[in-house]
Structures are given as structure tokens and as C-alpha cells.
N, CA and C atoms as a LAMMPS dump frame, in Angstrom:
ITEM: TIMESTEP
0
ITEM: NUMBER OF ATOMS
357
ITEM: BOX BOUNDS ff ff ff
-5.0000000000000000e+02 5.0000000000000000e+02
-5.0000000000000000e+02 5.0000000000000000e+02
-5.0000000000000000e+02 5.0000000000000000e+02
ITEM: ATOMS id mol type element x y z
1 1 1 N 299.505 -176.775 -342.571
2 1 2 C 298.357 -175.972 -342.219
3 1 3 C 297.118 -176.449 -342.966
4 2 1 N 297.272 -176.819 -344.208
5 2 2 C 296.141 -177.297 -345.007
6 2 3 C 295.539 -178.565 -344.396
7 3 1 N 296.383 -179.491 -343.883
8 3 2 C 295.874 -180.716 -343.287
9 3 3 C 294.991 -180.422 -342.082
10 4 1 N 295.383 -179.47 -341.22
11 4 2 C 294.574 -179.13 -340.053
12 4 3 C 293.199 -178.637 -340.476
13 5 1 N 293.15 -177.785 -341.486
14 5 2 C 291.88 -177.266 -341.963
15 5 3 C 291.003 -178.404 -342.485
16 6 1 N 291.582 -179.306 -343.24
17 6 2 C 290.829 -180.429 -343.774
18 6 3 C 290.302 -181.302 -342.644
19 7 1 N 291.138 -181.593 -341.659
20 7 2 C 290.719 -182.397 -340.524
21 7 3 C 289.565 -181.722 -339.775
22 8 1 N 289.691 -180.444 -339.514
23 8 2 C 288.637 -179.711 -338.809
24 8 3 C 287.357 -179.664 -339.633
25 9 1 N 287.482 -179.488 -340.932
26 9 2 C 286.304 -179.487 -341.797
27 9 3 C 285.584 -180.831 -341.73
28 10 1 N 286.35 -181.925 -341.692
29 10 2 C 285.752 -183.253 -341.593
30 10 3 C 284.987 -183.408 -340.289
31 11 1 N 285.562 -182.921 -339.197
32 11 2 C 284.881 -183.009 -337.913
33 11 3 C 283.582 -182.219 -337.92
34 12 1 N 283.582 -181.078 -338.583
35 12 2 C 282.38 -180.248 -338.636
36 12 3 C 281.253 -180.929 -339.391
37 13 1 N 281.568 -181.763 -340.375
38 13 2 C 280.54 -182.429 -341.173
39 13 3 C 279.828 -183.525 -340.4
40 14 1 N 280.482 -184.083 -339.385
41 14 2 C 279.863 -185.16 -338.618
42 14 3 C 278.733 -184.604 -337.783
43 15 1 N 277.559 -185.205 -337.923
44 15 2 C 276.373 -184.694 -337.247
45 15 3 C 276.067 -185.425 -335.957
46 16 1 N 276.676 -186.582 -335.745
47 16 2 C 276.375 -187.332 -334.532
48 16 3 C 277.62 -188.03 -334.018
49 17 1 N 277.612 -188.319 -332.722
50 17 2 C 278.734 -188.998 -332.102
51 17 3 C 278.835 -190.441 -332.56
52 18 1 N 279.996 -191.002 -332.373
53 18 2 C 280.239 -192.373 -332.801
54 18 3 C 280.513 -193.261 -331.592
55 19 1 N 280.117 -194.52 -331.725
56 19 2 C 280.377 -195.527 -330.714
57 19 3 C 281.359 -196.512 -331.31
58 20 1 N 282.472 -196.736 -330.624
59 20 2 C 283.415 -197.76 -331.093
60 20 3 C 282.783 -199.112 -330.842
61 21 1 N 282.914 -199.981 -331.795
62 21 2 C 282.24 -201.275 -331.722
63 21 3 C 283.251 -202.407 -331.573
64 22 1 N 282.824 -203.437 -330.88
65 22 2 C 283.568 -204.691 -330.81
66 22 3 C 282.542 -205.79 -331.022
67 23 1 N 282.937 -206.842 -331.665
68 23 2 C 282.031 -207.956 -331.91
69 23 3 C 280.851 -207.557 -332.791
70 24 1 N 280.957 -206.449 -333.53
71 24 2 C 279.881 -205.981 -334.398
72 24 3 C 280.335 -206.145 -335.841
73 25 1 N 279.493 -206.766 -336.653
74 25 2 C 279.856 -207.072 -338.04
75 25 3 C 278.712 -206.755 -338.988
76 26 1 N 279.055 -206.666 -340.266
77 26 2 C 278.073 -206.654 -341.348
78 26 3 C 278.58 -207.634 -342.393
79 27 1 N 277.894 -207.743 -343.495
80 27 2 C 278.278 -208.72 -344.516
81 27 3 C 279.624 -208.398 -345.162
82 28 1 N 280.151 -207.177 -344.977
83 28 2 C 281.419 -206.793 -345.598
84 28 3 C 282.605 -206.892 -344.652
85 29 1 N 282.356 -207.069 -343.341
86 29 2 C 283.439 -207.172 -342.387
87 29 3 C 283.07 -206.571 -341.039
88 30 1 N 284.075 -206.448 -340.153
89 30 2 C 283.811 -205.88 -338.829
90 30 3 C 283.482 -204.389 -338.904
91 31 1 N 282.587 -203.957 -338.026
92 31 2 C 282.231 -202.541 -337.944
93 31 3 C 283.097 -201.909 -336.868
94 32 1 N 283.866 -200.9 -337.264
95 32 2 C 284.786 -200.235 -336.334
96 32 3 C 284.066 -199.222 -335.464
97 33 1 N 283.153 -198.455 -336.055
98 33 2 C 282.359 -197.519 -335.271
99 33 3 C 281.002 -197.316 -335.916
100 34 1 N 280.074 -196.841 -335.085
101 34 2 C 278.683 -196.755 -335.477
102 34 3 C 278.097 -195.473 -334.924
103 35 1 N 277.281 -194.807 -335.724
104 35 2 C 276.557 -193.625 -335.258
105 35 3 C 275.125 -193.73 -335.753
106 36 1 N 274.302 -192.763 -335.399
107 36 2 C 272.914 -192.814 -335.866
108 36 3 C 272.82 -192.488 -337.35
109 37 1 N 273.906 -191.948 -337.93
110 37 2 C 273.906 -191.566 -339.343
111 37 3 C 274.677 -192.507 -340.249
112 38 1 N 275.544 -193.36 -339.685
113 38 2 C 276.342 -194.235 -340.525
114 38 3 C 277.284 -195.105 -339.728
115 39 1 N 278.209 -195.75 -340.439
116 39 2 C 279.185 -196.61 -339.783
117 39 3 C 280.451 -196.695 -340.622
118 40 1 N 281.501 -197.212 -339.982
119 40 2 C 282.768 -197.45 -340.67
120 40 3 C 283.047 -198.937 -340.59
121 41 1 N 283.25 -199.54 -341.762
122 41 2 C 283.459 -200.976 -341.87
123 41 3 C 284.891 -201.225 -342.317
124 42 1 N 285.529 -202.224 -341.726
125 42 2 C 286.882 -202.607 -342.123
126 42 3 C 286.766 -203.753 -343.123
127 43 1 N 287.21 -203.496 -344.357
128 43 2 C 287.06 -204.463 -345.456
129 43 3 C 288.422 -204.947 -345.947
130 44 1 N 288.448 -206.157 -346.493
131 44 2 C 289.68 -206.695 -347.072
132 44 3 C 289.995 -206.067 -348.42
133 45 1 N 288.939 -205.665 -349.153
134 45 2 C 289.111 -205.085 -350.486
135 45 3 C 288.367 -203.758 -350.567
136 46 1 N 288.76 -202.898 -351.504
137 46 2 C 287.998 -201.653 -351.668
138 46 3 C 286.589 -201.96 -352.168
139 47 1 N 285.676 -201.067 -351.899
140 47 2 C 284.294 -201.277 -352.312
141 47 3 C 284.169 -201.172 -353.824
142 48 1 N 283.176 -201.848 -354.365
143 48 2 C 282.919 -201.798 -355.798
144 48 3 C 281.561 -201.175 -356.092
145 49 1 N 281.056 -200.374 -355.177
146 49 2 C 279.789 -199.674 -355.356
147 49 3 C 280.071 -198.212 -355.659
148 50 1 N 279.237 -197.618 -356.478
149 50 2 C 279.374 -196.182 -356.687
150 50 3 C 278.704 -195.472 -355.515
151 51 1 N 279.022 -194.215 -355.346
152 51 2 C 278.428 -193.448 -354.248
153 51 3 C 276.931 -193.247 -354.425
154 52 1 N 276.424 -193.513 -355.619
155 52 2 C 274.983 -193.363 -355.875
156 52 3 C 274.213 -194.634 -355.52
157 53 1 N 274.91 -195.77 -355.432
158 53 2 C 274.25 -197.042 -355.133
159 53 3 C 274.015 -197.199 -353.639
160 54 1 N 272.933 -197.853 -353.31
161 54 2 C 272.69 -198.183 -351.914
162 54 3 C 272.745 -199.688 -351.736
163 55 1 N 273.012 -200.085 -350.509
164 55 2 C 273.089 -201.49 -350.159
165 55 3 C 272.38 -201.657 -348.817
166 56 1 N 271.815 -202.821 -348.593
167 56 2 C 271.199 -203.116 -347.297
168 56 3 C 272.287 -203.71 -346.403
169 57 1 N 272.814 -202.902 -345.485
170 57 2 C 273.816 -203.398 -344.547
171 57 3 C 273.106 -204.219 -343.479
172 58 1 N 273.57 -205.424 -343.259
173 58 2 C 273.027 -206.269 -342.204
174 58 3 C 273.98 -206.171 -341.02
175 59 1 N 273.566 -205.452 -339.988
176 59 2 C 274.384 -205.213 -338.806
177 59 3 C 274.093 -206.293 -337.772
178 60 1 N 275.163 -206.903 -337.219
179 60 2 C 275.002 -207.992 -336.245
180 60 3 C 275.918 -207.783 -335.05
181 61 1 N 275.362 -207.979 -333.858
182 61 2 C 276.163 -207.982 -332.624
183 61 3 C 275.429 -208.801 -331.567
184 62 1 N 276.159 -209.683 -330.903
185 62 2 C 275.649 -210.46 -329.766
186 62 3 C 274.256 -211.037 -330.007
187 63 1 N 274.026 -211.618 -331.167
188 63 2 C 272.745 -212.235 -331.472
189 63 3 C 271.683 -211.282 -332
190 64 1 N 271.914 -209.969 -331.891
191 64 2 C 270.97 -208.981 -332.435
192 64 3 C 271.353 -208.697 -333.882
193 65 1 N 270.348 -208.466 -334.713
194 65 2 C 270.601 -208.202 -336.132
195 65 3 C 269.559 -207.233 -336.663
196 66 1 N 270.005 -206.342 -337.545
197 66 2 C 269.084 -205.434 -338.229
198 66 3 C 269.657 -205.068 -339.583
199 67 1 N 268.801 -204.616 -340.469
200 67 2 C 269.209 -204.206 -341.799
201 67 3 C 268.968 -202.705 -341.951
202 68 1 N 269.946 -201.994 -342.508
203 68 2 C 269.847 -200.557 -342.732
204 68 3 C 270.28 -200.247 -344.165
205 69 1 N 269.471 -199.494 -344.91
206 69 2 C 269.922 -199.072 -346.239
207 69 3 C 271.033 -198.03 -346.069
208 70 1 N 272.086 -198.163 -346.864
209 70 2 C 273.226 -197.255 -346.74
210 70 3 C 273.902 -197.096 -348.088
211 71 1 N 274.675 -196.013 -348.196
212 71 2 C 275.485 -195.817 -349.402
213 71 3 C 276.916 -195.512 -348.973
214 72 1 N 277.893 -195.976 -349.744
215 72 2 C 279.283 -195.703 -349.401
216 72 3 C 279.607 -194.224 -349.619
217 73 1 N 280.343 -193.642 -348.678
218 73 2 C 280.724 -192.236 -348.813
219 73 3 C 282.233 -192.04 -348.775
220 74 1 N 282.97 -193.061 -348.325
221 74 2 C 284.432 -192.934 -348.262
222 74 3 C 285.06 -194.322 -348.301
223 75 1 N 286.252 -194.402 -348.86
224 75 2 C 287.024 -195.645 -348.872
225 75 3 C 288.497 -195.26 -348.787
226 76 1 N 289.119 -195.632 -347.68
227 76 2 C 290.523 -195.28 -347.458
228 76 3 C 291.337 -196.526 -347.14
229 77 1 N 292.507 -196.629 -347.769
230 77 2 C 293.413 -197.747 -347.499
231 77 3 C 294.054 -197.542 -346.131
232 78 1 N 294.11 -198.616 -345.349
233 78 2 C 294.722 -198.594 -344.025
234 78 3 C 296.175 -199.051 -344.114
235 79 1 N 296.938 -198.794 -343.088
236 79 2 C 298.349 -199.203 -343.081
237 79 3 C 298.499 -200.725 -343.053
238 80 1 N 297.468 -201.451 -342.6
239 80 2 C 297.535 -202.915 -342.556
240 80 3 C 297.09 -203.576 -343.865
241 81 1 N 296.821 -202.757 -344.902
242 81 2 C 296.439 -203.289 -346.204
243 81 3 C 294.948 -203.462 -346.396
244 82 1 N 294.174 -203.319 -345.326
245 82 2 C 292.719 -203.389 -345.453
246 82 3 C 292.181 -201.991 -345.756
247 83 1 N 290.856 -201.859 -345.807
248 83 2 C 290.222 -200.588 -346.162
249 83 3 C 289.179 -200.185 -345.13
250 84 1 N 289.155 -198.91 -344.807
251 84 2 C 288.08 -198.326 -344.011
252 84 3 C 287.046 -197.81 -344.991
253 85 1 N 285.837 -198.338 -344.911
254 85 2 C 284.763 -197.901 -345.795
255 85 3 C 283.685 -197.246 -344.937
256 86 1 N 283.407 -195.976 -345.231
257 86 2 C 282.377 -195.253 -344.516
258 86 3 C 281.061 -195.364 -345.247
259 87 1 N 280.01 -195.712 -344.514
260 87 2 C 278.662 -195.801 -345.068
261 87 3 C 277.766 -194.793 -344.374
262 88 1 N 276.931 -194.136 -345.131
263 88 2 C 275.921 -193.227 -344.592
264 88 3 C 274.576 -193.914 -344.747
265 89 1 N 273.823 -193.998 -343.633
266 89 2 C 272.501 -194.594 -343.704
267 89 3 C 271.586 -193.677 -344.5
268 90 1 N 270.782 -194.258 -345.374
269 90 2 C 269.911 -193.46 -346.238
270 90 3 C 268.478 -193.496 -345.735
271 91 1 N 267.976 -192.33 -345.416
272 91 2 C 266.585 -192.14 -344.99
273 91 3 C 266.101 -193.12 -343.931
274 92 1 N 266.827 -193.241 -342.814
275 92 2 C 266.347 -194.162 -341.776
276 92 3 C 265.063 -193.629 -341.129
277 93 1 N 264.138 -194.512 -340.877
278 93 2 C 262.903 -194.139 -340.199
279 93 3 C 263.187 -193.949 -338.708
280 94 1 N 262.246 -193.362 -338
281 94 2 C 262.403 -193.211 -336.549
282 94 3 C 262.529 -194.577 -335.879
283 95 1 N 261.747 -195.534 -336.352
284 95 2 C 261.814 -196.886 -335.8
285 95 3 C 263.205 -197.494 -336.033
286 96 1 N 263.741 -197.306 -337.235
287 96 2 C 265.07 -197.842 -337.547
288 96 3 C 266.138 -197.183 -336.682
289 97 1 N 266.014 -195.878 -336.448
290 97 2 C 266.981 -195.189 -335.576
291 97 3 C 266.931 -195.737 -334.149
292 98 1 N 265.729 -196.025 -333.655
293 98 2 C 265.595 -196.592 -332.308
294 98 3 C 266.222 -197.979 -332.25
295 99 1 N 266.01 -198.77 -333.291
296 99 2 C 266.628 -200.098 -333.352
297 99 3 C 268.152 -199.976 -333.408
298 100 1 N 268.633 -198.967 -334.116
299 100 2 C 270.065 -198.733 -334.221
300 100 3 C 270.654 -198.362 -332.861
301 101 1 N 269.959 -197.52 -332.104
302 101 2 C 270.407 -197.158 -330.758
303 101 3 C 270.468 -198.414 -329.883
304 102 1 N 269.453 -199.252 -329.976
305 102 2 C 269.444 -200.497 -329.198
306 102 3 C 270.611 -201.399 -329.606
307 103 1 N 270.895 -201.471 -330.899
308 103 2 C 272.013 -202.272 -331.381
309 103 3 C 273.336 -201.707 -330.857
310 104 1 N 273.488 -200.387 -330.882
311 104 2 C 274.706 -199.753 -330.375
312 104 3 C 274.872 -200.043 -328.884
313 105 1 N 273.775 -200.005 -328.14
314 105 2 C 273.844 -200.33 -326.703
315 105 3 C 274.293 -201.772 -326.502
316 106 1 N 273.786 -202.66 -327.339
317 106 2 C 274.194 -204.06 -327.266
318 106 3 C 275.685 -204.187 -327.533
319 107 1 N 276.185 -203.428 -328.511
320 107 2 C 277.621 -203.455 -328.833
321 107 3 C 278.441 -202.967 -327.656
322 108 1 N 278 -201.898 -327.009
323 108 2 C 278.715 -201.351 -325.855
324 108 3 C 278.652 -202.338 -324.692
325 109 1 N 277.478 -202.916 -324.444
326 109 2 C 277.329 -203.884 -323.36
327 109 3 C 278.183 -205.117 -323.586
328 110 1 N 278.301 -205.567 -324.836
329 110 2 C 279.11 -206.753 -325.108
330 110 3 C 280.584 -206.468 -324.868
331 111 1 N 281.02 -205.226 -325.108
332 111 2 C 282.408 -204.843 -324.821
333 111 3 C 282.632 -204.859 -323.324
334 112 1 N 281.688 -204.289 -322.564
335 112 2 C 281.812 -204.293 -321.104
336 112 3 C 281.879 -205.707 -320.566
337 113 1 N 281.054 -206.585 -321.125
338 113 2 C 281.05 -207.972 -320.702
339 113 3 C 282.395 -208.631 -321.002
340 114 1 N 282.948 -208.38 -322.173
341 114 2 C 284.239 -208.956 -322.538
342 114 3 C 285.322 -208.48 -321.584
343 115 1 N 285.315 -207.202 -321.234
344 115 2 C 286.335 -206.678 -320.328
345 115 3 C 286.187 -207.282 -318.931
346 116 1 N 284.958 -207.448 -318.45
347 116 2 C 284.757 -208.008 -317.117
348 116 3 C 285.194 -209.462 -317.069
349 117 1 N 284.924 -210.207 -318.121
350 117 2 C 285.289 -211.61 -318.133
351 117 3 C 286.806 -211.786 -318.161
352 118 1 N 287.493 -210.959 -318.942
353 118 2 C 288.933 -211.117 -319.089
354 118 3 C 289.714 -210.512 -317.93
355 119 1 N 289.081 -209.701 -317.098
356 119 2 C 289.8 -209.048 -315.987
357 119 3 C 289.976 -209.962 -314.819
């Protein structure tokens, strides 16, 4: 029962929907999902940043690239031995949010293109 409450509490904290990403990377590894508030990165090693530190994440997909200031908010070991690291974007401007939406669209379009080519 406690696990269900924790899971539901986590869902309530999320303020925006997430887009699953393919072919999207940052300097720490592939980006598994992206939202207007943050992203989840799959890393080979656990992060070595404190939750108070920020880093400029360089997000790349299909030739598009942008930098977003972010801070780590979660680090969980995966069953495959890698780590899911959650980053929250810090104080993104309206312009940066628009660029992020465009980048997310590029990520979605590149997935559609990959599926059409392989079908």
C-alpha cells in the first residue's frame, strides 16, 4: 500500500507531460524522455553533482542542438546496470521553452521517420 501512495505522489509532482525520445542525446548520454520542465538521461555511471549544482545540458537531436541549465533531482540504478538521472531545467526563459518544444518536435519527427523507413 505504501508503494502505491509513493507512486501516486510522484505522479502528482510532475507538472508537464513527457515525450519519449529517440536519437536524442546530451553530453552525459541518451535522453529517455523530455518535458518542458526537465529530462531523464540514461548514464553509465551515477552523477557526481550535488542537487544544488547546475550544469548546462547540451541537448542534441537530428542536427538540432540547444543548451539548457539544469540541476540533477534524481539518480536511480537500472536493472541493466546503468542509471536514470532526472534533471530539472532551472529558470528557463520563454524563448528557451519554445526552443525546447521545437527540439521535442524534432525528436518525435525523427522517430516517425525511423519507423517509416524501417517499415
